PDB file of N, CA, C and O in Angstrom:
ATOM      1  N   MET A   1       0.647 -16.321 -11.891  1.00  0.00           N
ATOM      2  CA  MET A   1       1.188 -15.602 -10.934  1.00  0.00           C
ATOM      3  C   MET A   1       0.990 -16.515  -9.583  1.00  0.00           C
ATOM      4  O   MET A   1      -0.101 -17.021  -9.324  1.00  0.00           O
ATOM      5  N   SER A   2       2.057 -16.666  -8.807  1.00  0.00           N
ATOM      6  CA  SER A   2       2.243 -17.541  -7.818  1.00  0.00           C
ATOM      7  C   SER A   2       1.306 -16.915  -6.546  1.00  0.00           C
ATOM      8  O   SER A   2       0.874 -15.763  -6.590  1.00  0.00           O
ATOM      9  N   MET A   3       1.044 -17.860  -5.370  1.00  0.00           N
ATOM     10  CA  MET A   3       0.372 -17.457  -4.438  1.00  0.00           C
ATOM     11  C   MET A   3       1.211 -16.458  -3.599  1.00  0.00           C
ATOM     12  O   MET A   3       0.609 -15.510  -3.095  1.00  0.00           O
ATOM     13  N   LEU A   4       2.487 -16.579  -3.411  1.00  0.00           N
ATOM     14  CA  LEU A   4       3.142 -15.672  -2.918  1.00  0.00           C
ATOM     15  C   LEU A   4       3.110 -14.261  -3.509  1.00  0.00           C
ATOM     16  O   LEU A   4       2.904 -13.273  -2.803  1.00  0.00           O
ATOM     17  N   GLU A   5       3.332 -14.197  -4.895  1.00  0.00           N
ATOM     18  CA  GLU A   5       3.120 -12.790  -5.295  1.00  0.00           C
ATOM     19  C   GLU A   5       1.865 -12.199  -4.964  1.00  0.00           C
ATOM     20  O   GLU A   5       1.792 -11.003  -4.684  1.00  0.00           O
ATOM     21  N   LYS A   6       0.743 -13.051  -4.979  1.00  0.00           N
ATOM     22  CA  LYS A   6      -0.634 -12.389  -4.477  1.00  0.00           C
ATOM     23  C   LYS A   6      -0.547 -12.042  -3.259  1.00  0.00           C
ATOM     24  O   LYS A   6      -0.975 -10.940  -2.918  1.00  0.00           O
ATOM     25  N   VAL A   7      -0.089 -12.734  -2.533  1.00  0.00           N
ATOM     26  CA  VAL A   7      -0.138 -12.122  -0.909  1.00  0.00           C
ATOM     27  C   VAL A   7       0.910 -10.841  -0.708  1.00  0.00           C
ATOM     28  O   VAL A   7       0.677  -9.939   0.096  1.00  0.00           O
ATOM     29  N   ALA A   8       1.956 -10.884  -1.453  1.00  0.00           N
ATOM     30  CA  ALA A   8       2.825  -9.898  -1.122  1.00  0.00           C
ATOM     31  C   ALA A   8       2.257  -8.704  -1.867  1.00  0.00           C
ATOM     32  O   ALA A   8       2.634  -7.583  -1.523  1.00  0.00           O
ATOM     33  N   GLY A   9       1.296  -8.855  -2.956  1.00  0.00           N
ATOM     34  CA  GLY A   9       0.610  -7.767  -3.528  1.00  0.00           C
ATOM     35  C   GLY A   9      -0.181  -7.023  -2.419  1.00  0.00           C
ATOM     36  O   GLY A   9       0.005  -5.866  -2.043  1.00  0.00           O
ATOM     37  N   VAL A  10      -1.149  -7.963  -1.944  1.00  0.00           N
ATOM     38  CA  VAL A  10      -2.033  -7.538  -0.929  1.00  0.00           C
ATOM     39  C   VAL A  10      -1.503  -6.890   0.209  1.00  0.00           C
ATOM     40  O   VAL A  10      -1.887  -5.838   0.719  1.00  0.00           O
ATOM     41  N   PHE A  11      -0.530  -7.672   0.570  1.00  0.00           N
ATOM     42  CA  PHE A  11       0.303  -6.990   1.955  1.00  0.00           C
ATOM     43  C   PHE A  11       0.877  -5.627   1.384  1.00  0.00           C
ATOM     44  O   PHE A  11       0.638  -4.649   2.092  1.00  0.00           O
ATOM     45  N   GLY A  12       1.468  -5.440   0.426  1.00  0.00           N
ATOM     46  CA  GLY A  12       2.076  -4.150  -0.184  1.00  0.00           C
ATOM     47  C   GLY A  12       1.004  -2.995  -0.284  1.00  0.00           C
ATOM     48  O   GLY A  12       1.238  -1.891   0.207  1.00  0.00           O
ATOM     49  N   GLY A  13      -0.214  -3.292  -0.954  1.00  0.00           N
ATOM     50  CA  GLY A  13      -1.295  -2.454  -0.927  1.00  0.00           C
ATOM     51  C   GLY A  13      -1.650  -2.016   0.219  1.00  0.00           C
ATOM     52  O   GLY A  13      -2.006  -0.839   0.281  1.00  0.00           O
ATOM     53  N   ILE A  14      -1.650  -2.844   1.438  1.00  0.00           N
ATOM     54  CA  ILE A  14      -2.186  -2.707   2.662  1.00  0.00           C
ATOM     55  C   ILE A  14      -1.232  -1.631   3.245  1.00  0.00           C
ATOM     56  O   ILE A  14      -1.639  -0.565   3.705  1.00  0.00           O
ATOM     57  N   VAL A  15       0.092  -2.005   3.187  1.00  0.00           N
ATOM     58  CA  VAL A  15       0.952  -1.063   3.805  1.00  0.00           C
ATOM     59  C   VAL A  15       1.081   0.344   3.234  1.00  0.00           C
ATOM     60  O   VAL A  15       1.453   1.279   3.942  1.00  0.00           O
ATOM     61  N   LEU A  16       0.736   0.500   1.810  1.00  0.00           N
ATOM     62  CA  LEU A  16       0.708   1.608   1.170  1.00  0.00           C
ATOM     63  C   LEU A  16      -0.514   2.387   1.830  1.00  0.00           C
ATOM     64  O   LEU A  16      -0.330   3.529   2.250  1.00  0.00           O
ATOM     65  N   ILE A  17      -1.635   1.835   1.913  1.00  0.00           N
ATOM     66  CA  ILE A  17      -2.556   2.669   2.279  1.00  0.00           C
ATOM     67  C   ILE A  17      -2.335   2.971   3.685  1.00  0.00           C
ATOM     68  O   ILE A  17      -2.412   4.147   4.039  1.00  0.00           O
ATOM     69  N   LEU A  18      -2.103   2.173   4.426  1.00  0.00           N
ATOM     70  CA  LEU A  18      -1.722   2.613   6.113  1.00  0.00           C
ATOM     71  C   LEU A  18      -0.684   3.642   6.123  1.00  0.00           C
ATOM     72  O   LEU A  18      -0.819   4.531   6.964  1.00  0.00           O
ATOM     73  N   THR A  19       0.386   3.687   5.296  1.00  0.00           N
ATOM     74  CA  THR A  19       1.286   4.735   5.311  1.00  0.00           C
ATOM     75  C   THR A  19       0.589   5.980   4.639  1.00  0.00           C
ATOM     76  O   THR A  19       0.994   7.067   5.052  1.00  0.00           O
ATOM     77  N   GLY A  20      -0.431   6.001   3.633  1.00  0.00           N
ATOM     78  CA  GLY A  20      -1.017   7.133   3.288  1.00  0.00           C
ATOM     79  C   GLY A  20      -1.724   7.957   4.310  1.00  0.00           C
ATOM     80  O   GLY A  20      -1.613   9.146   4.606  1.00  0.00           O
ATOM     81  N   VAL A  21      -2.630   6.808   4.859  1.00  0.00           N
ATOM     82  CA  VAL A  21      -3.331   7.527   6.106  1.00  0.00           C
ATOM     83  C   VAL A  21      -2.337   8.260   7.152  1.00  0.00           C
ATOM     84  O   VAL A  21      -2.546   9.434   7.457  1.00  0.00           O
ATOM     85  N   GLN A  22      -1.404   7.638   7.615  1.00  0.00           N
ATOM     86  CA  GLN A  22      -0.419   8.223   8.465  1.00  0.00           C
ATOM     87  C   GLN A  22      -0.193   9.300   7.909  1.00  0.00           C
ATOM     88  O   GLN A  22      -0.504  10.300   8.556  1.00  0.00           O
ATOM     89  N   ALA A  23       0.447   9.509   6.465  1.00  0.00           N
ATOM     90  CA  ALA A  23       1.038  10.850   6.108  1.00  0.00           C
ATOM     91  C   ALA A  23      -0.027  11.956   6.153  1.00  0.00           C
ATOM     92  O   ALA A  23       0.146  13.114   6.533  1.00  0.00           O
ATOM     93  N   PHE A  24      -1.198  11.379   5.682  1.00  0.00           N
ATOM     94  CA  PHE A  24      -2.346  12.513   5.881  1.00  0.00           C
ATOM     95  C   PHE A  24      -2.735  13.104   7.063  1.00  0.00           C
ATOM     96  O   PHE A  24      -3.064  14.280   7.216  1.00  0.00           O
ATOM     97  N   PHE A  25      -2.670  12.032   8.082  1.00  0.00           N
ATOM     98  CA  PHE A  25      -3.132  12.578   9.259  1.00  0.00           C
ATOM     99  C   PHE A  25      -1.817  13.065  10.354  1.00  0.00           C
ATOM    100  O   PHE A  25      -1.951  14.006  11.136  1.00  0.00           O
ATOM    101  N   VAL A  26      -0.709  12.344  10.257  1.00  0.00           N
ATOM    102  CA  VAL A  26       0.232  12.915  11.292  1.00  0.00           C
ATOM    103  C   VAL A  26       1.342  13.739  10.470  1.00  0.00           C
ATOM    104  O   VAL A  26       1.975  14.587  11.099  1.00  0.00           O
ATOM    105  N   GLY A  27       1.632  13.537   9.044  1.00  0.00           N
ATOM    106  CA  GLY A  27       2.597  14.549   8.351  1.00  0.00           C
ATOM    107  C   GLY A  27       4.012  13.940   8.574  1.00  0.00           C
ATOM    108  O   GLY A  27       4.852  14.642   8.011  1.00  0.00           O
ATOM    109  N   GLY A  28       4.437  13.098   9.073  1.00  0.00           N
ATOM    110  CA  GLY A  28       5.775  12.687   9.151  1.00  0.00           C
ATOM    111  C   GLY A  28       5.782  11.137   9.967  1.00  0.00           C
ATOM    112  O   GLY A  28       4.832  10.363  10.085  1.00  0.00           O
ATOM    113  N   TYR A  29       6.961  11.006  10.394  1.00  0.00           N
ATOM    114  CA  TYR A  29       7.218   9.709  11.109  1.00  0.00           C
ATOM    115  C   TYR A  29       8.518  10.191  12.029  1.00  0.00           C
ATOM    116  O   TYR A  29       9.259  11.142  11.779  1.00  0.00           O
ATOM    117  N   SER A  30       8.599   9.242  13.211  1.00  0.00           N
ATOM    118  CA  SER A  30       9.945   9.260  13.923  1.00  0.00           C
ATOM    119  C   SER A  30      10.719   7.990  13.324  1.00  0.00           C
ATOM    120  O   SER A  30      10.203   6.877  13.226  1.00  0.00           O
ATOM    121  N   SER A  31      11.902   8.277  12.974  1.00  0.00           N
ATOM    122  CA  SER A  31      12.913   7.194  12.391  1.00  0.00           C
ATOM    123  C   SER A  31      13.679   6.804  13.440  1.00  0.00           C
ATOM    124  O   SER A  31      14.345   7.556  14.152  1.00  0.00           O
ATOM    125  N   GLU A  32      13.570   5.466  13.543  1.00  0.00           N
ATOM    126  CA  GLU A  32      14.593   4.656  14.376  1.00  0.00           C
ATOM    127  C   GLU A  32      15.917   4.711  13.783  1.00  0.00           C
ATOM    128  O   GLU A  32      16.812   4.868  14.613  1.00  0.00           O
ATOM    129  N   LYS A  33      16.261   4.629  12.645  1.00  0.00           N
ATOM    130  CA  LYS A  33      17.630   4.822  12.161  1.00  0.00           C
ATOM    131  C   LYS A  33      18.358   6.008  12.442  1.00  0.00           C
ATOM    132  O   LYS A  33      19.478   5.956  12.952  1.00  0.00           O
ATOM    133  N   TRP A  34      17.763   7.138  12.126  1.00  0.00           N
ATOM    134  CA  TRP A  34      18.235   8.494  12.150  1.00  0.00           C
ATOM    135  C   TRP A  34      17.969   8.963  13.635  1.00  0.00           C
ATOM    136  O   TRP A  34      18.702   9.789  14.179  1.00  0.00           O
ATOM    137  N   GLY A  35      17.014   8.460  14.183  1.00  0.00           N
ATOM    138  CA  GLY A  35      16.729   9.053  15.783  1.00  0.00           C
ATOM    139  C   GLY A  35      15.988  10.312  15.740  1.00  0.00           C
ATOM    140  O   GLY A  35      15.960  11.059  16.717  1.00  0.00           O
ATOM    141  N   ARG A  36      15.420  10.559  14.704  1.00  0.00           N
ATOM    142  CA  ARG A  36      14.604  11.988  15.050  1.00  0.00           C
ATOM    143  C   ARG A  36      13.317  11.935  14.042  1.00  0.00           C
ATOM    144  O   ARG A  36      13.117  10.927  13.364  1.00  0.00           O
ATOM    145  N   TYR A  37      12.636  12.837  13.992  1.00  0.00           N
ATOM    146  CA  TYR A  37      11.282  12.889  13.494  1.00  0.00           C
ATOM    147  C   TYR A  37      11.537  13.479  11.992  1.00  0.00           C
ATOM    148  O   TYR A  37      12.271  14.441  11.766  1.00  0.00           O
ATOM    149  N   ILE A  38      10.924  12.858  11.153  1.00  0.00           N
ATOM    150  CA  ILE A  38      11.055  13.196   9.616  1.00  0.00           C
ATOM    151  C   ILE A  38       9.891  13.570   9.181  1.00  0.00           C
ATOM    152  O   ILE A  38       8.962  12.799   9.424  1.00  0.00           O
ATOM    153  N   SER A  39       9.605  14.781   8.457  1.00  0.00           N
ATOM    154  CA  SER A  39       8.311  15.224   7.978  1.00  0.00           C
ATOM    155  C   SER A  39       8.304  14.899   6.447  1.00  0.00           C
ATOM    156  O   SER A  39       9.346  14.673   5.830  1.00  0.00           O
ATOM    157  N   TYR A  40       7.254  14.890   5.964  1.00  0.00           N
ATOM    158  CA  TYR A  40       6.802  14.392   4.550  1.00  0.00           C
ATOM    159  C   TYR A  40       6.765  15.540   3.448  1.00  0.00           C
ATOM    160  O   TYR A  40       5.915  15.626   2.562  1.00  0.00           O
ATOM    161  N   ALA A  41       7.797  16.378   3.650  1.00  0.00           N
ATOM    162  CA  ALA A  41       7.731  17.826   3.006  1.00  0.00           C
ATOM    163  C   ALA A  41       6.664  18.816   3.256  1.00  0.00           C
ATOM    164  O   ALA A  41       5.965  18.876   4.267  1.00  0.00           O
ATOM    165  N   ARG A  42       6.617  19.592   2.213  1.00  0.00           N
ATOM    166  CA  ARG A  42       5.499  20.664   2.465  1.00  0.00           C
ATOM    167  C   ARG A  42       4.124  20.431   2.375  1.00  0.00           C
ATOM    168  O   ARG A  42       3.326  21.216   2.886  1.00  0.00           O
ATOM    169  N   PHE A  43       3.699  19.222   1.652  1.00  0.00           N
ATOM    170  CA  PHE A  43       2.608  18.966   1.327  1.00  0.00           C
ATOM    171  C   PHE A  43       2.238  17.423   1.876  1.00  0.00           C
ATOM    172  O   PHE A  43       2.216  16.455   1.115  1.00  0.00           O
ATOM    173  N   PRO A  44       1.979  17.350   3.178  1.00  0.00           N
ATOM    174  CA  PRO A  44       1.853  15.624   3.560  1.00  0.00           C
ATOM    175  C   PRO A  44       0.564  15.272   3.309  1.00  0.00           C
ATOM    176  O   PRO A  44       0.374  14.056   3.342  1.00  0.00           O
ATOM    177  N   ARG A  45      -0.486  16.026   3.042  1.00  0.00           N
ATOM    178  CA  ARG A  45      -1.866  15.851   2.619  1.00  0.00           C
ATOM    179  C   ARG A  45      -1.756  15.390   1.443  1.00  0.00           C
ATOM    180  O   ARG A  45      -2.370  14.329   1.335  1.00  0.00           O
ATOM    181  N   GLY A  46      -1.245  15.716   0.510  1.00  0.00           N
ATOM    182  CA  GLY A  46      -1.116  15.388  -0.983  1.00  0.00           C
ATOM    183  C   GLY A  46      -0.494  14.079  -1.121  1.00  0.00           C
ATOM    184  O   GLY A  46      -1.014  13.187  -1.791  1.00  0.00           O
ATOM    185  N   ILE A  47       0.595  13.947  -0.509  1.00  0.00           N
ATOM    186  CA  ILE A  47       1.468  12.760  -0.516  1.00  0.00           C
ATOM    187  C   ILE A  47       0.841  11.641   0.172  1.00  0.00           C
ATOM    188  O   ILE A  47       1.159  10.494  -0.145  1.00  0.00           O
ATOM    189  N   GLY A  48      -0.030  11.866   1.097  1.00  0.00           N
ATOM    190  CA  GLY A  48      -0.919  10.759   1.753  1.00  0.00           C
ATOM    191  C   GLY A  48      -1.818  10.336   0.784  1.00  0.00           C
ATOM    192  O   GLY A  48      -1.916   9.130   0.555  1.00  0.00           O
ATOM    193  N   VAL A  49      -2.582  11.256   0.099  1.00  0.00           N
ATOM    194  CA  VAL A  49      -3.790  11.053  -0.908  1.00  0.00           C
ATOM    195  C   VAL A  49      -3.137   9.907  -1.984  1.00  0.00           C
ATOM    196  O   VAL A  49      -3.660   8.843  -2.314  1.00  0.00           O
ATOM    197  N   ILE A  50      -1.719  10.508  -2.464  1.00  0.00           N
ATOM    198  CA  ILE A  50      -1.122   9.453  -3.450  1.00  0.00           C
ATOM    199  C   ILE A  50      -1.034   8.214  -3.166  1.00  0.00           C
ATOM    200  O   ILE A  50      -1.440   7.300  -3.883  1.00  0.00           O
ATOM    201  N   PHE A  51      -0.369   8.079  -1.845  1.00  0.00           N
ATOM    202  CA  PHE A  51       0.070   6.846  -1.246  1.00  0.00           C
ATOM    203  C   PHE A  51      -1.323   6.045  -1.161  1.00  0.00           C
ATOM    204  O   PHE A  51      -1.274   4.845  -1.432  1.00  0.00           O
ATOM    205  N   VAL A  52      -2.431   6.551  -0.843  1.00  0.00           N
ATOM    206  CA  VAL A  52      -3.549   5.746  -0.489  1.00  0.00           C
ATOM    207  C   VAL A  52      -4.270   5.338  -1.914  1.00  0.00           C
ATOM    208  O   VAL A  52      -4.919   4.295  -1.991  1.00  0.00           O
ATOM    209  N   ILE A  53      -4.118   6.209  -3.016  1.00  0.00           N
ATOM    210  CA  ILE A  53      -4.742   5.960  -4.306  1.00  0.00           C
ATOM    211  C   ILE A  53      -3.923   4.884  -4.832  1.00  0.00           C
ATOM    212  O   ILE A  53      -4.466   3.999  -5.492  1.00  0.00           O
ATOM    213  N   VAL A  54      -2.459   4.862  -4.573  1.00  0.00           N
ATOM    214  CA  VAL A  54      -1.693   3.728  -5.410  1.00  0.00           C
ATOM    215  C   VAL A  54      -1.906   2.451  -4.587  1.00  0.00           C
ATOM    216  O   VAL A  54      -1.746   1.359  -5.131  1.00  0.00           O
ATOM    217  N   GLY A  55      -2.256   2.543  -3.317  1.00  0.00           N
ATOM    218  CA  GLY A  55      -2.550   1.286  -2.582  1.00  0.00           C
ATOM    219  C   GLY A  55      -3.463   0.631  -2.952  1.00  0.00           C
ATOM    220  O   GLY A  55      -3.444  -0.573  -3.204  1.00  0.00           O
ATOM    221  N   LEU A  56      -4.740   1.683  -3.048  1.00  0.00           N
ATOM    222  CA  LEU A  56      -6.047   0.909  -3.389  1.00  0.00           C
ATOM    223  C   LEU A  56      -5.847   0.412  -4.954  1.00  0.00           C
ATOM    224  O   LEU A  56      -6.331  -0.684  -5.235  1.00  0.00           O
ATOM    225  N   PHE A  57      -5.231   1.078  -5.882  1.00  0.00           N
ATOM    226  CA  PHE A  57      -5.019   0.594  -7.398  1.00  0.00           C
ATOM    227  C   PHE A  57      -4.306  -0.948  -7.174  1.00  0.00           C
ATOM    228  O   PHE A  57      -4.646  -1.869  -7.917  1.00  0.00           O
ATOM    229  N   VAL A  58      -3.392  -1.139  -6.202  1.00  0.00           N
ATOM    230  CA  VAL A  58      -2.523  -2.371  -6.141  1.00  0.00           C
ATOM    231  C   VAL A  58      -3.504  -3.464  -5.697  1.00  0.00           C
ATOM    232  O   VAL A  58      -3.580  -4.610  -6.140  1.00  0.00           O
ATOM    233  N   LEU A  59      -4.309  -2.835  -4.648  1.00  0.00           N
ATOM    234  CA  LEU A  59      -5.265  -4.017  -4.081  1.00  0.00           C
ATOM    235  C   LEU A  59      -6.235  -4.250  -5.158  1.00  0.00           C
ATOM    236  O   LEU A  59      -6.580  -5.422  -5.302  1.00  0.00           O
ATOM    237  N   TYR A  60      -6.747  -3.369  -5.948  1.00  0.00           N
ATOM    238  CA  TYR A  60      -7.975  -3.474  -6.878  1.00  0.00           C
ATOM    239  C   TYR A  60      -7.380  -4.595  -7.877  1.00  0.00           C
ATOM    240  O   TYR A  60      -8.113  -5.514  -8.243  1.00  0.00           O
ATOM    241  N   ASN A  61      -6.127  -4.511  -8.283  1.00  0.00           N
ATOM    242  CA  ASN A  61      -5.396  -5.207  -9.385  1.00  0.00           C
ATOM    243  C   ASN A  61      -5.219  -6.772  -8.845  1.00  0.00           C
ATOM    244  O   ASN A  61      -5.654  -7.734  -9.478  1.00  0.00           O
ATOM    245  N   ILE A  62      -4.608  -6.861  -7.746  1.00  0.00           N
ATOM    246  CA  ILE A  62      -4.452  -8.073  -7.139  1.00  0.00           C
ATOM    247  C   ILE A  62      -5.738  -8.849  -7.015  1.00  0.00           C
ATOM    248  O   ILE A  62      -5.853  -9.998  -7.440  1.00  0.00           O
ATOM    249  N   THR A  63      -6.786  -8.118  -6.365  1.00  0.00           N
ATOM    250  CA  THR A  63      -8.105  -8.669  -6.434  1.00  0.00           C
ATOM    251  C   THR A  63      -8.469  -9.238  -7.572  1.00  0.00           C
ATOM    252  O   THR A  63      -8.487 -10.466  -7.650  1.00  0.00           O
ATOM    253  N   ARG A  64      -8.749  -8.597  -8.429  1.00  0.00           N
ATOM    254  CA  ARG A  64      -8.990  -8.791  -9.927  1.00  0.00           C
ATOM    255  C   ARG A  64      -8.195 -10.164 -10.365  1.00  0.00           C
ATOM    256  O   ARG A  64      -8.882 -11.025 -10.915  1.00  0.00           O
ATOM    257  N   ILE A  65      -7.215 -10.350 -10.222  1.00  0.00           N
ATOM    258  CA  ILE A  65      -6.383 -11.419 -10.563  1.00  0.00           C
ATOM    259  C   ILE A  65      -6.800 -12.554  -9.800  1.00  0.00           C
ATOM    260  O   ILE A  65      -7.095 -13.592 -10.392  1.00  0.00           O
ATOM    261  N   ILE A  66      -6.865 -12.469  -8.433  1.00  0.00           N
ATOM    262  CA  ILE A  66      -7.451 -13.545  -7.516  1.00  0.00           C
ATOM    263  C   ILE A  66      -8.757 -14.143  -8.116  1.00  0.00           C
ATOM    264  O   ILE A  66      -8.923 -15.332  -8.385  1.00  0.00           O
ATOM    265  N   ILE A  67      -9.694 -13.097  -8.291  1.00  0.00           N
ATOM    266  CA  ILE A  67     -11.029 -13.479  -8.666  1.00  0.00           C
ATOM    267  C   ILE A  67     -10.830 -14.294 -10.023  1.00  0.00           C
ATOM    268  O   ILE A  67     -11.239 -15.449 -10.139  1.00  0.00           O
ATOM    269  N   ARG A  68     -10.182 -13.617 -11.023  1.00  0.00           N
ATOM    270  CA  ARG A  68      -9.852 -14.243 -12.450  1.00  0.00           C
ATOM    271  C   ARG A  68      -9.389 -15.818 -12.194  1.00  0.00           C
ATOM    272  O   ARG A  68     -10.050 -16.725 -12.700  1.00  0.00           O
ATOM    273  N   ASP A  69      -8.310 -16.072 -11.446  1.00  0.00           N
ATOM    274  CA  ASP A  69      -7.816 -17.201 -11.151  1.00  0.00           C
ATOM    275  C   ASP A  69      -8.874 -18.124 -10.572  1.00  0.00           C
ATOM    276  O   ASP A  69      -8.981 -19.286 -10.965  1.00  0.00           O
ATOM    277  N   LYS A  70      -9.587 -17.645  -9.716  1.00  0.00           N
ATOM    278  CA  LYS A  70     -10.784 -18.680  -9.114  1.00  0.00           C
ATOM    279  C   LYS A  70     -11.833 -19.002 -10.349  1.00  0.00           C
ATOM    280  O   LYS A  70     -12.322 -20.119 -10.515  1.00  0.00           O
ATOM    281  N   ARG A  71     -12.050 -18.103 -11.014  1.00  0.00           N
ATOM    282  CA  ARG A  71     -12.995 -18.570 -12.096  1.00  0.00           C
ATOM    283  C   ARG A  71     -12.585 -19.407 -13.101  1.00  0.00           C
ATOM    284  O   ARG A  71     -13.400 -20.089 -13.722  1.00  0.00           O
ATOM    285  N   LYS A  72     -11.234 -19.432 -13.362  1.00  0.00           N
ATOM    286  CA  LYS A  72     -10.432 -20.151 -14.197  1.00  0.00           C
ATOM    287  C   LYS A  72     -10.520 -21.676 -13.578  1.00  0.00           C
ATOM    288  O   LYS A  72     -10.636 -22.655 -14.314  1.00  0.00           O
ATOM    289  N   GLY A  73     -10.466 -21.747 -12.445  1.00  0.00           N
ATOM    290  CA  GLY A  73     -10.144 -22.978 -11.611  1.00  0.00           C
ATOM    291  C   GLY A  73      -8.631 -23.324 -11.689  1.00  0.00           C
ATOM    292  O   GLY A  73      -8.236 -24.488 -11.618  1.00  0.00           O
ATOM    293  N   GLU A  74      -7.777 -22.222 -11.845  1.00  0.00           N
ATOM    294  CA  GLU A  74      -6.415 -22.474 -11.799  1.00  0.00           C
ATOM    295  C   GLU A  74      -5.865 -22.945 -10.483  1.00  0.00           C
ATOM    296  O   GLU A  74      -6.510 -22.496  -9.536  1.00  0.00           O
ATOM    297  N   PRO A  75      -5.019 -23.598 -10.203  1.00  0.00           N
ATOM    298  CA  PRO A  75      -4.406 -23.929  -9.109  1.00  0.00           C
ATOM    299  C   PRO A  75      -3.929 -22.809  -8.188  1.00  0.00           C
ATOM    300  O   PRO A  75      -3.665 -21.747  -8.751  1.00  0.00           O
ATOM    301  N   ARG A  76      -3.769 -22.874  -6.805  1.00  0.00           N
ATOM    302  CA  ARG A  76      -3.382 -21.482  -6.096  1.00  0.00           C
ATOM    303  C   ARG A  76      -1.915 -21.643  -6.088  1.00  0.00           C
ATOM    304  O   ARG A  76      -1.200 -20.761  -5.611  1.00  0.00           O
TER     305      ARG A  76
END
């Protein structure tokens, strides 16, 4: 796995977690493209929790891969 893939995974996990927190507390977002407020459906808290769990899973896997590569001494 290249360094670009690792960085993209970390960045993607952080974005998922922040989106989940935003969905949990706010329940929607203002769309620049459509010019209006868009809700996350009837259950924004559930959707937020799902986003956070998936983001944590992605971060866990990428961190595990980074640590494994460091122990093996593989090039970055």
